[in-house]
N, C-alpha and C positions, 0 to 999 in steps of 0.2 A: 595086499603087497605078496608074493609064495619065493620075494630071492634073498634068501638069504647075504647077510652082507655086513660088515664091520668098520667103524667110521674113525679113520684115527685125522684128530686131530694136532699138528708141526705144528708147537709155538714157542719162539726162542723171545727170549728176553732179549738179546741187540739188533738193532736195529737205524742204521744210517741218520733213515730221516724220523723215525717216533721212539728214540732209547725205549724197553718197555713196557713197546706198544700192549703187547697181551694183559696189562695189568693197570692201563688208563682205567678212570672211572668213568661209563654210562650208566646215569639212572640207577649210579650205588651202587652197584654191582660193577669188577673184575668186564674188560671185555670177554677175557676166554667166557666165565661165562655166559654173558648171553651168547655166544656160539655154540660150545656146550650145549646151554635148552634147543634151542635152536634141532642143532646134532640127532636129542632124546625125540623128540617132535616129530622125525625120521619113522618109518616102522627097520629103522639100523636094531639090527641082537643087541652091536654093546656100539657103546662107545668110550673112546679111547682117548685122552690128551698125553702127546708125546713132545714132551721139553726137556729143554738142557739148559737149567737154572731152577736153582729149589727152589726160588723167590716162587716162581708159575710152583712150580710144586705143591708147598704147602700154602697156598693158595688154592688149587684145585682139589687138595682134600679135604676145607675146611668147607667150600661147599658141597664135595659130596661125589665127586667125580672119580671117574677110576682113570689112575696117571700113572705113567713110565716116565724117567728119568734118564733122557739115550747120551750117547754120545755127544760131545757140544764142537767135535770137527768134521762131520757131515755140513756133506760141497754144496747139497740139497733136502728142500723138504723127500722129497721122495727117498733118496739116499736114508731116512729117518722114521719112514716108512716100510723099508724092507726092515732094519733094525727090529724095527716091533711087529711084523711079524716073526720074521726071528725067536724072537722074544715069546709071543704069544703063542709058537708052534700051530702058526694057522696052515694048512694044507693048503699044497699048492696050489687049489684048485678053489680054493676061498678068495672072496669077493671082497677089498677090500674098498675105499669111498676116504679121499683126499679133501677132507676141509680146510680151508682156510682158516690159522687162527685169528686173523685181519674180520672177519666178514661175520658179525656182530647179530645183521640181518636179514641170514642164507636162507632160503625159502624150504622148509623140509619138501616140497615136490620136488624139489631138483632133486636134490640126494639120494631122495628113490630112483625118480629117475633117470638118474645117469651109472644105479648097480643094477634095473632090469635092461638097459640098453645093455650094457656088458653080458649081463647071461646071455641074452636073446641075440649075439652074437660072438659066434665062436671064432670065428677067424680074423678077428679085433683082438690086440695083448691088452687093450687102454680102450676106454670110452670116454669122452668129454661134453659139454657144451658148445654152443654161440646162441648168437643172438643176428637181426636182422644190424647191418647199421647204414643210416640214410643222414649224418653228418659228414659230409666232406672235412672238417677241420680235424673229427677222431679220425677220418681215414689216412690223415698223413701224419699226425700225431705220432711217435715212436710206441709212447708209453702205451697204446691201442693195441694189442695183438690182435692180427688177424689169421681167418682160417679159409682154404681153397681145398676143398670136398670134392671127390668123385660121382657121377651119378648112383653109385651104390651107396653113398653119404659118406665115406671112410678118405681120410684126414691127406691132402697129396701133400703138403707143407702149409707151418706157419712161418708166420714174418712180422719184423716189426715195421718192415717199408710195404707204404700202398700193396696190393694185391687182389686182384692180378691188375696188373699195368694199364689203363686204357692205352695205348698209345699214341691211336689219333684223333682220339675223348682231350684228353689232358694237351693234349701242342696244340691244340689252338686257346686252352680255360682250362685250369684246375681251379674252381672257385664254386663248381657246381658237380657231385658225381654225374658221372656218367648213365643217360636213365638203359633198362633194361642188363647194367649191370646187379650182381648179388653179392654186392660186400656184404660179409658176415665178419665179427665182433667175438673171438671168443674169451668165453669163461668160465677161469683156473680154478675147475672142480674138477677129478679126473676117477676113475674106476679101474682097480687093476684087481688082478689073478698075482697072488702070497705066490706064486713062486717065476712069472715075470717078474716083479721086485727084484728077488736076487739075482736076477740073471741081470737085469739093468745094470744092479750096483758093480757087479764083475765085469760087462767091460766098461766099468770108466766115461767120461768125460771123451765126445770127439769134438772136431772141429767147429763145427757147425751149430750147434746146440750153441760153445761159447762164443761165438761170432757174434748169434739173435739174443742171446743170455735166456734163449731158450731150451728148455730140457728136455719139455719130448721130442725136439727132435730128437734125440739119440736114438730112439725109440725107430723112428724114423730110419733113418739113417743100418741101422741094423736089417730093415728090411722088414718092421712090424709095423701090425694098422691099425691105425686109430679110430674109432670112431665117433662122430661130430654129428648129432640133432639137436634144433632150436631149439633150447631148454622152454620150456612148458611155462613158466612162467620169470621173468626178466627177474635175475639177483639184484637188490642194488650195489652202488659202488661199495669196496672197500673201505677200511684204514692206511692210510698207506704214509699220509700227513695232519700234523695239529692240521690242519686245518679240513681236514677230514673225519678229525675227531668229532669236532665242533659240528658239524653238519649232525652227522649221527647223536650225537645229543639233543639237541634237539628233533629229532623225529623222534626219540626214546626216550627224548621226556625227564633230560636230566645232563 
């Protein structure tokens, strides 16, 4: 792969559902180390953990990661990325991939994919990924984010609601997916250009992202395009809850 990019892994200590999540032990290692190791298997030139907590900072230093202590008052992971890009002095056209700190099984291939997709689409400010959604319960689950794209693979919108709404089919039956509708689940990995990150922070939140609790809607609100491709490899679900943590521990042998 020829695309040059930096991976940044935001890692917050405070989590309403699983406090101290990045430091939770999985197979003898803190979860953040698993994420970092997967990111290091990608083609990234640099992998940086960005945290707001000294405990995570020290844990990352202990296993050899490059780590930055960032401000504790960021409203989103993207805001934290912007601080890191500025601290590192990245040029405006540098590609930064945001890998969530609770994805200990993230496939390196999708990290490479989202960076390459942004490089290949100069009309887009962001690149991200999706996968086909074939479960009607997931469609109606607000924790599963849906994405709708145009003919060129550029996002029209994202929503926690069923999207698009199959009016006639759902009027008759909401227990099965309508035939012929390509429903897609958004996968929360992003590639940005460093210059866009500065703009994103300067804009501040908009009412639409606050309503859906989806920060990528800020970019669409300001007329920026987001490229969406189906992932070459579907990432396993991340860790949001104690139940998720136990599932991942079983999968990773710890």
